[in-house]
LOLUMZA-900607 format. One record per residue (C-alpha): residue number from 1; x, y, z. Coordinates in steps of 0.05 Angstrom, whole numbers, plus 5000, padded with zeros to 4 digits. Each point is the difference from the previous one (the first is absolute). Example, Ala and Ser with C-alpha at 12.3 -4.5 7.8 and 13.67 -1.06 7.14 Angstrom:
<seq 1 x 5246 y 4910 z 5156> $
<seq 2 x 5027 y 5069 z 4987> $
//
This chain:
<seq 1 x 4817 y 3229 z 6411> $
<seq 2 x 4965 y 5031 z 4941> $
<seq 3 x 5015 y 5072 z 4989> $
<seq 4 x 4946 y 5051 z 5015> $
<seq 5 x 4985 y 5041 z 4939> $
<seq 6 x 5005 y 5075 z 5011> $
<seq 7 x 4943 y 5033 z 4964> $
<seq 8 x 5029 y 5071 z 5006> $
<seq 9 x 5044 y 5032 z 4947> $
<seq 10 x 5073 y 4983 z 5008> $
<seq 11 x 5014 y 5075 z 4994> $
<seq 12 x 4968 y 5010 z 5068> $
<seq 13 x 5055 y 4961 z 5035> $
<seq 14 x 5049 y 5058 z 4994> $
<seq 15 x 4953 y 5059 z 4996> $
<seq 16 x 4980 y 5044 z 5060> $
<seq 17 x 4941 y 5046 z 4987> $
<seq 18 x 5000 y 5066 z 5037> $
<seq 19 x 4950 y 5005 z 5056> $
<seq 20 x 4938 y 5037 z 4975> $
<seq 21 x 4976 y 5052 z 5051> $
<seq 22 x 4927 y 4993 z 5020> $
<seq 23 x 4954 y 5050 z 4967> $
<seq 24 x 4926 y 5011 z 5004> $
<seq 25 x 4975 y 5006 z 4929> $
<seq 26 x 4948 y 5052 z 5008> $
<seq 27 x 4988 y 5071 z 4980> $
<seq 28 x 5028 y 5026 z 4934> $
<seq 29 x 5064 y 4994 z 4960> $
<seq 30 x 5024 y 5034 z 4936> $
<seq 31 x 5014 y 4931 z 4970> $
<seq 32 x 4977 y 4930 z 5017> $
<seq 33 x 5038 y 4944 z 4967> $
<seq 34 x 4968 y 4931 z 5000> $
<seq 35 x 5053 y 4945 z 5000> $
<seq 36 x 5068 y 5000 z 5034> $
<seq 37 x 5043 y 4966 z 4946> $
<seq 38 x 5050 y 5029 z 4952> $
<seq 39 x 4948 y 5042 z 4963> $
<seq 40 x 4966 y 5030 z 5061> $
<seq 41 x 5061 y 5014 z 5042> $
<seq 42 x 5037 y 5033 z 4943> $
<seq 43 x 4940 y 5044 z 4985> $
<seq 44 x 4993 y 5018 z 5074> $
<seq 45 x 5073 y 5018 z 5006> $
<seq 46 x 4991 y 5050 z 4942> $
<seq 47 x 4939 y 5032 z 5030> $
<seq 48 x 5025 y 5002 z 5073> $
<seq 49 x 5066 y 5031 z 4980> $
<seq 50 x 4960 y 5053 z 4964> $
<seq 51 x 4966 y 5018 z 5063> $
<seq 52 x 4933 y 4964 z 4989> $
<seq 53 x 4971 y 4963 z 5059> $
<seq 54 x 5001 y 4928 z 4977> $
<seq 55 x 4969 y 4936 z 5028> $
<seq 56 x 5013 y 4931 z 4972> $
<seq 57 x 4949 y 4946 z 5017> $
<seq 58 x 5023 y 4927 z 4999> $
<seq 59 x 4945 y 4947 z 5006> $
<seq 60 x 5045 y 4950 z 5035> $
<seq 61 x 5072 y 5011 z 5020> $
<seq 62 x 5058 y 5030 z 4961> $
<seq 63 x 5031 y 4947 z 4957> $
<seq 64 x 4937 y 4958 z 4994> $
<seq 65 x 4992 y 5019 z 4927> $
<seq 66 x 5044 y 4981 z 4942> $
<seq 67 x 5052 y 5056 z 5011> $
<seq 68 x 5038 y 4953 z 5049> $
<seq 69 x 4978 y 4936 z 4965> $
<seq 70 x 5028 y 5007 z 4930> $
<seq 71 x 5065 y 4973 z 4971> $
<seq 72 x 5037 y 5068 z 5001> $
<seq 73 x 5014 y 4998 z 4925> $
<seq 74 x 5000 y 5066 z 4963> $
<seq 75 x 4998 y 5003 z 4924> $
<seq 76 x 4988 y 5050 z 4945> $
<seq 77 x 4949 y 4961 z 4957> $
<seq 78 x 4925 y 5001 z 4994> $
<seq 79 x 4954 y 4943 z 4984> $
<seq 80 x 4977 y 5028 z 4932> $
<seq 81 x 5054 y 5003 z 4947> $
<seq 82 x 5015 y 5062 z 4961> $
<seq 83 x 4960 y 4981 z 4940> $
<seq 84 x 4937 y 4990 z 5042> $
<seq 85 x 5010 y 5067 z 5034> $
<seq 86 x 5011 y 5036 z 4933> $
<seq 87 x 4937 y 4969 z 4971> $
<seq 88 x 4960 y 5021 z 5060> $
<seq 89 x 5026 y 5071 z 5012> $
<seq 90 x 5045 y 5019 z 4942> $
<seq 91 x 5075 y 5005 z 4995> $
<seq 92 x 5009 y 5063 z 5042> $
<seq 93 x 4961 y 4974 z 5059> $
<seq 94 x 5032 y 4931 z 4994> $
<seq 95 x 5069 y 5033 z 5004> $
<seq 96 x 4978 y 5037 z 5064> $
<seq 97 x 4968 y 4941 z 5034> $
<seq 98 x 5060 y 4954 z 4989> $
<seq 99 x 5046 y 5052 z 5030> $
<seq 100 x 4964 y 5001 z 5066> $
<seq 101 x 5026 y 4934 z 5029> $
<seq 102 x 5072 y 5026 z 4987> $
<seq 103 x 4983 y 5066 z 5033> $
<seq 104 x 4970 y 4961 z 5059> $
<seq 105 x 5061 y 4957 z 5012> $
<seq 106 x 5048 y 5058 z 4994> $
<seq 107 x 4956 y 5042 z 5048> $
<seq 108 x 4998 y 4943 z 5049> $
<seq 109 x 5073 y 4990 z 5001> $
<seq 110 x 5011 y 5074 z 5013> $
<seq 111 x 4946 y 5003 z 5053> $
<seq 112 x 5030 y 4942 z 5039> $
<seq 113 x 5067 y 5034 z 4999> $
<seq 114 x 4974 y 5069 z 5020> $
<seq 115 x 4958 y 4970 z 5056> $
<seq 116 x 5057 y 4953 z 5024> $
<seq 117 x 4951 y 4941 z 5000> $
<seq 118 x 5042 y 4937 z 5008> $
<seq 119 x 4964 y 4942 z 4962> $
<seq 120 x 5053 y 4965 z 4959> $
<seq 121 x 4983 y 5039 z 4937> $
<seq 122 x 5046 y 4983 z 4942> $
<seq 123 x 5000 y 4999 z 4925> $
<seq 124 x 5012 y 4925 z 4999> $
<seq 125 x 4971 y 4986 z 4930> $
<seq 126 x 4945 y 4955 z 4978> $
<seq 127 x 5010 y 4933 z 4963> $
<seq 128 x 4938 y 4991 z 4956> $
<seq 129 x 5000 y 4926 z 4978> $
<seq 130 x 4970 y 4965 z 4941> $
<seq 131 x 4960 y 4939 z 5016> $
<seq 132 x 5002 y 4977 z 4927> $
<seq 133 x 5048 y 5012 z 4941> $
<seq 134 x 4945 y 5039 z 4965> $
<seq 135 x 4993 y 5046 z 5059> $
<seq 136 x 5075 y 5013 z 5000> $
<seq 137 x 4994 y 5026 z 4929> $
<seq 138 x 4942 y 5044 z 5020> $
<seq 139 x 5033 y 5023 z 5062> $
<seq 140 x 5062 y 5023 z 4962> $
<seq 141 x 4959 y 5037 z 4947> $
<seq 142 x 4961 y 5035 z 5055> $
<seq 143 x 5060 y 5017 z 5044> $
<seq 144 x 5039 y 5029 z 4942> $
<seq 145 x 4942 y 5040 z 4973> $
<seq 146 x 5003 y 4970 z 4931> $
<seq 147 x 4925 y 5004 z 4985> $
<seq 148 x 4987 y 5071 z 5026> $
<seq 149 x 4960 y 5044 z 4952> $
<seq 150 x 5025 y 5066 z 4970> $
<seq 151 x 4996 y 5056 z 5049> $
<seq 152 x 5010 y 4955 z 5062> $
<seq 153 x 5044 y 5032 z 5053> $
<seq 154 x 5015 y 4947 z 5052> $
<seq 155 x 5055 y 5011 z 5050> $
<seq 156 x 5060 y 4956 z 4986> $
<seq 157 x 5022 y 4958 z 5059> $
<seq 158 x 5057 y 4952 z 5008> $
<seq 159 x 4979 y 4933 z 4970> $
<seq 160 x 5044 y 4938 z 4994> $
<seq 161 x 4976 y 4942 z 4960> $
<seq 162 x 5019 y 4932 z 5032> $
<seq 163 x 4999 y 4937 z 4959> $
<seq 164 x 4982 y 4937 z 5033> $
<seq 165 x 5070 y 4971 z 4996> $
<seq 166 x 5021 y 5061 z 5041> $
<seq 167 x 4946 y 5005 z 5051> $
<seq 168 x 5032 y 4959 z 5056> $
<seq 169 x 5040 y 5063 z 5016> $
<seq 170 x 4933 y 5035 z 5014> $
<seq 171 x 4954 y 4945 z 5024> $
<seq 172 x 5018 y 4925 z 5004> $
<seq 173 x 4937 y 4965 z 4973> $
<seq 174 x 4985 y 4960 z 4937> $
<seq 175 x 4928 y 5020 z 5003> $
<seq 176 x 5012 y 5064 z 4959> $
<seq 177 x 5024 y 5013 z 4930> $
<seq 178 x 5040 y 5063 z 5011> $
<seq 179 x 4976 y 5069 z 5017> $
<seq 180 x 5017 y 5073 z 5003> $
<seq 181 x 5031 y 5038 z 5058> $
<seq 182 x 4967 y 5068 z 5014> $
<seq 183 x 5058 y 5035 z 5035> $
<seq 184 x 4963 y 5061 z 5029> $
<seq 185 x 4947 y 4960 z 5038> $
<seq 186 x 5005 y 5002 z 5075> $
<seq 187 x 4979 y 4966 z 5066> $
<seq 188 x 4989 y 5020 z 5072> $
<seq 189 x 4975 y 4971 z 5065> $
<seq 190 x 4926 y 5020 z 4997> $
<seq 191 x 4986 y 4996 z 5075> $
<seq 192 x 5059 y 5046 z 5018> $
<seq 193 x 4979 y 5048 z 4946> $
<seq 194 x 4931 y 5004 z 5026> $
<seq 195 x 5025 y 5009 z 5072> $
<seq 196 x 5048 y 5054 z 4979> $
<seq 197 x 4946 y 5036 z 4960> $
<seq 198 x 4953 y 4996 z 5061> $
<seq 199 x 5053 y 5031 z 5044> $
<seq 200 x 5009 y 5058 z 4953> $
<seq 201 x 4925 y 5013 z 4995> $
<seq 202 x 4992 y 4999 z 5076> $
<seq 203 x 5060 y 5047 z 5006> $
<seq 204 x 4966 y 5048 z 4951> $
<seq 205 x 4939 y 5003 z 5044> $
<seq 206 x 4955 y 4950 z 4963> $
<seq 207 x 4947 y 4972 z 5048> $
<seq 208 x 4993 y 4924 z 4989> $
<seq 209 x 4939 y 4961 z 5027> $
<seq 210 x 5005 y 4925 z 4997> $
<seq 211 x 4941 y 4954 z 5007> $
<seq 212 x 4949 y 5048 z 4971> $
<seq 213 x 4969 y 4987 z 4933> $
<seq 214 x 4966 y 5050 z 4956> $
<seq 215 x 4929 y 4978 z 4987> $
<seq 216 x 4977 y 5055 z 4954> $
<seq 217 x 5018 y 5068 z 4970> $
<seq 218 x 4947 y 5053 z 4992> $
<seq 219 x 5000 y 5072 z 4975> $
<seq 220 x 4991 y 5050 z 5056> $
<seq 221 x 5002 y 5074 z 4982> $
<seq 222 x 5065 y 5015 z 4966> $
<seq 223 x 5033 y 4936 z 5025> $
<seq 224 x 4983 y 4930 z 5020> $
<seq 225 x 4976 y 4959 z 5058> $
<seq 226 x 5038 y 4935 z 5009> $
<seq 227 x 4957 y 4948 z 5038> $
<seq 228 x 5036 y 4953 z 5047> $
<seq 229 x 4983 y 4953 z 5057> $
<seq 230 x 5035 y 5049 z 5046> $
<seq 231 x 4959 y 5060 z 4977> $
<seq 232 x 4996 y 5047 z 4942> $
<seq 233 x 5059 y 5041 z 4977> $
<seq 234 x 4998 y 5064 z 4959> $
<seq 235 x 5050 y 5012 z 4946> $
<seq 236 x 5012 y 5052 z 4948> $
<seq 237 x 5034 y 4947 z 4954> $
<seq 238 x 4996 y 4925 z 5000> $
<seq 239 x 5050 y 4951 z 4967> $
<seq 240 x 4979 y 4927 z 4991> $
<seq 241 x 5066 y 4961 z 5001> $
<seq 242 x 4974 y 4929 z 5015> $
<seq 243 x 5019 y 4964 z 4936> $
<seq 244 x 4983 y 4925 z 5007> $
<seq 245 x 4964 y 5012 z 5065> $
<seq 246 x 4951 y 5053 z 4973> $
<seq 247 x 4937 y 4961 z 5009> $
<seq 248 x 4937 y 5039 z 4983> $
<seq 249 x 5020 y 5064 z 5035> $
<seq 250 x 4994 y 5037 z 4934> $
<seq 251 x 4955 y 4958 z 4955> $
<seq 252 x 5024 y 5035 z 4937> $
<seq 253 x 5071 y 4976 z 5016> $
<seq 254 x 4976 y 4932 z 5024> $
<seq 255 x 4974 y 4987 z 4930> $
<seq 256 x 5069 y 5013 z 4969> $
<seq 257 x 5047 y 4964 z 5049> $
<seq 258 x 5012 y 4926 z 4997> $
<seq 259 x 5028 y 4975 z 5070> $
<seq 260 x 5047 y 4941 z 4990> $
<seq 261 x 5037 y 4960 z 5052> $
<seq 262 x 5076 y 4998 z 4992> $
<seq 263 x 5034 y 4944 z 5038> $
<seq 264 x 5070 y 4994 z 5024> $
<seq 265 x 5046 y 4954 z 5039> $
<seq 266 x 5070 y 5001 z 5029> $
<seq 267 x 5044 y 4940 z 5009> $
<seq 268 x 5039 y 4977 z 5060> $
<seq 269 x 5073 y 5025 z 5001> $
<seq 270 x 5040 y 4973 z 4939> $
<seq 271 x 5074 y 4987 z 5002> $
<seq 272 x 5042 y 5057 z 4971> $
<seq 273 x 5034 y 4956 z 4948> $
<seq 274 x 4933 y 4975 z 4975> $
<seq 275 x 4970 y 5070 z 4994> $
<seq 276 x 5062 y 5024 z 4965> $
<seq 277 x 4995 y 4944 z 4949> $
<seq 278 x 4925 y 5007 z 4987> $
<seq 279 x 4996 y 5076 z 5001> $
<seq 280 x 5070 y 5027 z 4993> $
<seq 281 x 4977 y 5072 z 5005> $
<seq 282 x 4947 y 5038 z 5035> $
<seq 283 x 4953 y 5006 z 4941> $
<seq 284 x 4925 y 4997 z 5005> $
<seq 285 x 4970 y 4949 z 4954> $
<seq 286 x 4936 y 4994 z 4957> $
<seq 287 x 4982 y 4959 z 4939> $
<seq 288 x 4957 y 5004 z 4938> $
<seq 289 x 4941 y 4957 z 5024> $
<seq 290 x 4933 y 5034 z 5002> $
<seq 291 x 4991 y 4978 z 5072> $
<seq 292 x 5067 y 5027 z 5021> $
<seq 293 x 5046 y 4978 z 5056> $
<seq 294 x 5046 y 5051 z 5033> $
<seq 295 x 5056 y 4985 z 5047> $
<seq 296 x 5066 y 5023 z 5027> $
<seq 297 x 5052 y 4986 z 5054> $
<seq 298 x 4984 y 5036 z 5065> $
<seq 299 x 5045 y 5061 z 5012> $
<seq 300 x 5045 y 4960 z 5046> $
<seq 301 x 5003 y 4942 z 4949> $
<seq 302 x 4978 y 4949 z 5050> $
<seq 303 x 4931 y 4984 z 4971> $
<seq 304 x 4961 y 4999 z 4935> $
<seq 305 x 4938 y 5042 z 4999> $
<seq 306 x 4953 y 4971 z 4948> $
<seq 307 x 4930 y 5026 z 4977> $
<seq 308 x 4947 y 4989 z 4949> $
<seq 309 x 4932 y 4972 z 4988> $
<seq 310 x 4992 y 4925 z 5012> $
<seq 311 x 4924 y 4994 z 5007> $
<seq 312 x 4941 y 5023 z 4959> $
<seq 313 x 4962 y 5028 z 5059> $
<seq 314 x 5020 y 5031 z 5065> $
<seq 315 x 5026 y 4951 z 5051> $
<seq 316 x 5036 y 4997 z 5066> $
<seq 317 x 5075 y 5014 z 4998> $
<seq 318 x 5009 y 4934 z 5036> $
<seq 319 x 4977 y 4967 z 4935> $
<seq 320 x 5037 y 5046 z 4952> $
<seq 321 x 5068 y 4997 z 5036> $
<seq 322 x 5013 y 4926 z 4984> $
<seq 323 x 4976 y 5010 z 4928> $
<seq 324 x 5048 y 5059 z 4991> $
<seq 325 x 5056 y 4960 z 5030> $
<seq 326 x 4985 y 4944 z 4950> $
<seq 327 x 5007 y 5050 z 4944> $
<seq 328 x 5065 y 5023 z 5029> $
<seq 329 x 5026 y 4930 z 5002> $
<seq 330 x 4978 y 4988 z 4927> $
<seq 331 x 5046 y 5058 z 4982> $
<seq 332 x 5056 y 4979 z 5048> $
<seq 333 x 4998 y 4925 z 5016> $
<seq 334 x 5060 y 5010 z 5046> $
<seq 335 x 4953 y 5035 z 5049> $
<seq 336 x 4957 y 4938 z 5011> $
<seq 337 x 5026 y 4992 z 5069> $
<seq 338 x 4988 y 5073 z 5020> $
<seq 339 x 4938 y 5012 z 5042> $
<seq 340 x 4948 y 5054 z 5001> $
<seq 341 x 5004 y 5053 z 5055> $
<seq 342 x 4952 y 5055 z 4983> $
<seq 343 x 4937 y 5001 z 4958> $
<seq 344 x 4956 y 5063 z 4994> $
<seq 345 x 4957 y 5039 z 4950> $
<seq 346 x 4978 y 5070 z 4983> $
<seq 347 x 4948 y 5028 z 4954> $
<seq 348 x 5019 y 5041 z 4939> $
<seq 349 x 4954 y 5038 z 4954> $
<seq 350 x 4996 y 4991 z 4925> $
<seq 351 x 4961 y 5040 z 4951> $
<seq 352 x 4964 y 4981 z 4936> $
<seq 353 x 5050 y 5038 z 4958> $
<seq 354 x 5061 y 4974 z 5041> $
<seq 355 x 5022 y 5071 z 5019> $
<seq 356 x 5003 y 5041 z 5064> $
<seq 357 x 4951 y 5056 z 5008> $
<seq 358 x 4998 y 5065 z 5036> $
<seq 359 x 4952 y 5059 z 4999> $
<seq 360 x 4939 y 5029 z 5032> $
<seq 361 x 4928 y 4974 z 5000> $
<seq 362 x 4945 y 5040 z 5033> $
<seq 363 x 5054 y 5042 z 5033> $
<seq 364 x 5032 y 4939 z 5032> $
<seq 365 x 5074 y 4989 z 4982> $
<seq 366 x 5024 y 4930 z 4985> $
<seq 367 x 5062 y 4963 z 4978> $
<seq 368 x 4999 y 4923 z 4994> $
<seq 369 x 4999 y 4940 z 4954> $
<seq 370 x 5077 y 4987 z 4994> $
<seq 371 x 4991 y 4932 z 4968> $
<seq 372 x 5054 y 4967 z 5042> $
<seq 373 x 5052 y 5054 z 4991> $
<seq 374 x 4984 y 5045 z 5059> $
<seq 375 x 5064 y 5010 z 5039> $
<seq 376 x 5025 y 5061 z 4957> $
<seq 377 x 4933 y 5015 z 4964> $
<seq 378 x 4960 y 5004 z 5063> $
<seq 379 x 5052 y 5043 z 5034> $
<seq 380 x 5007 y 5048 z 4942> $
<seq 381 x 4926 y 5006 z 4982> $
<seq 382 x 4985 y 5008 z 5076> $
<seq 383 x 5051 y 5058 z 5003> $
<seq 384 x 4969 y 5031 z 4937> $
<seq 385 x 4929 y 4992 z 5030> $
<seq 386 x 5025 y 5038 z 5061> $
<seq 387 x 5024 y 5055 z 4954> $
<seq 388 x 4935 y 5001 z 4962> $
<seq 389 x 4963 y 5010 z 5065> $
<seq 390 x 5047 y 5061 z 5011> $
<seq 391 x 4985 y 5025 z 4931> $
<seq 392 x 5071 y 4995 z 4973> $
<seq 393 x 5011 y 5000 z 4926> $
<seq 394 x 5054 y 4947 z 5004> $
<seq 395 x 4948 y 4951 z 5026> $
<seq 396 x 4977 y 4985 z 4930> $
<seq 397 x 5018 y 4930 z 4973> $
<seq 398 x 4987 y 4963 z 4935> $
<seq 399 x 4953 y 4954 z 5040> $
<seq 400 x 4953 y 5057 z 5024> $
<seq 401 x 4930 y 4992 z 4975> $
<seq 402 x 5012 y 4944 z 4951> $
<seq 403 x 4935 y 4965 z 4981> $
<seq 404 x 4987 y 4953 z 5059> $
<seq 405 x 4962 y 4939 z 4970> $
<seq 406 x 4954 y 4952 z 5035> $
<seq 407 x 4958 y 4942 z 4972> $
<seq 408 x 4925 y 4986 z 4999> $
<seq 409 x 4975 y 4966 z 5063> $
<seq 410 x 5065 y 5010 z 5037> $
<seq 411 x 4993 y 5029 z 5071> $
<seq 412 x 5066 y 4985 z 5032> $
<seq 413 x 4996 y 4924 z 5009> $
<seq 414 x 5044 y 4967 z 4949> $
<seq 415 x 4957 y 4939 z 4987> $
<seq 416 x 5036 y 4988 z 4934> $
<seq 417 x 5070 y 4996 z 5030> $
<seq 418 x 5004 y 4924 z 5015> $
<seq 419 x 4983 y 4984 z 4928> $
<seq 420 x 5050 y 5049 z 4971> $
<seq 421 x 5055 y 4978 z 5046> $
<seq 422 x 4986 y 4926 z 4986> $
<seq 423 x 5002 y 5013 z 4924> $
<seq 424 x 5067 y 5036 z 5003> $
<seq 425 x 5029 y 4948 z 5047> $
<seq 426 x 4980 y 4946 z 4951> $
<seq 427 x 5031 y 5038 z 4941> $
<seq 428 x 5065 y 5011 z 5039> $
<seq 429 x 5005 y 4925 z 5018> $
<seq 430 x 4986 y 4981 z 4926> $
<seq 431 x 5053 y 5046 z 4974> $
<seq 432 x 5051 y 4976 z 5052> $
<seq 433 x 4984 y 4927 z 4982> $
<seq 434 x 5009 y 5014 z 4927> $
<seq 435 x 5067 y 5033 z 5011> $
<seq 436 x 5023 y 4939 z 5042> $
<seq 437 x 4978 y 4951 z 4947> $
<seq 438 x 5036 y 5040 z 4945> $
<seq 439 x 5062 y 5002 z 5044> $
<seq 440 x 5001 y 4925 z 5008> $
<seq 441 x 4988 y 4988 z 4927> $
<seq 442 x 5053 y 5050 z 4974> $
<seq 443 x 5052 y 4985 z 5053> $
<seq 444 x 5012 y 5070 z 5029> $
<seq 445 x 4969 y 5065 z 4982> $
<seq 446 x 5050 y 5055 z 5007> $
<seq 447 x 4977 y 5068 z 4974> $
//
């Protein structure tokens, strides 16, 4: 009998979400947070513990968004490199911006320990692989900071350069040409983290209402009126924490957020000896292709969880699951007999400058646009947004009030995305083919 594909995240199989008490979202609150993911719940926890009456609105159910649908990888890098940031903002601001992801990861580790949230958090390290020999050289230069300009202050983190001849001890595939191990990077079980965070928020007195979408936000006296299908809600302060699910709630934000589907799959159980041979340690893995694949062993090391972009447009996970599995088998031919068990998707939010953004527009607080690095950044900037609502000086971050660009004619529908993804996929395939041809001609390429 053919296996039935489970279209829910594999993380849900061992995650139990706390029961959300029924509330009637009416009347007035000090704070209304729109979105019950990592950003919204961390902000709500701050405001509720400070004595502010706080309501979180979730359009569907807790976990529907990307906070329980991601890969659980946590890094310290940003999409733009240091030179790009320095050119845009100057050396001092670039130094401050590049420090934030480190602060975010350190803060999240401490937060999980203080709150006793069990979610398999560990500093497992990230193996970032080169898909061509040229990219290996680039990767090493970048990881070792060889091209940083004068005045750059970038936190040093443990980096190990791994030549191709040595990479089997890190990842057993011939598809890569070496890489670097970023030792401080981490992973967690995202569903369990979200469930634990929800439990702490509820215990702090946060009111959470599922199945109620905000339809509009209007100024009303010295506060706001949040329009919903269940009635209007008054709030002194409002935080928009909807990231890739923002829609047109705040048109100014909609013009600056690019919603992109991120697709994932999980395999059937894999024999322990096979897993130990292919992925000897619990690293998370990425590579240097523009259309990146990210994957890892599950925390119990019984499955591989594999994600990335395998289509130009948005399609059903029933379609993307087999495509992701084919990419996995290309990397690991030994897994050709391993079936697909789970296939799902979530929507992330990119920005035109490839940076997260947080601030206040028209009195409305926001934190979003994590560009695929949201586990720690969403948590940290959500916490800081809660502090900003409270008027705390420590709320200030290097991302506050950065210029938030848009593009002419863009209104929130990324009509250009299929062409951009198709171009980069074609370029990645061309580079990979060139590397394979060169390897066959030269015998073996061993950086």
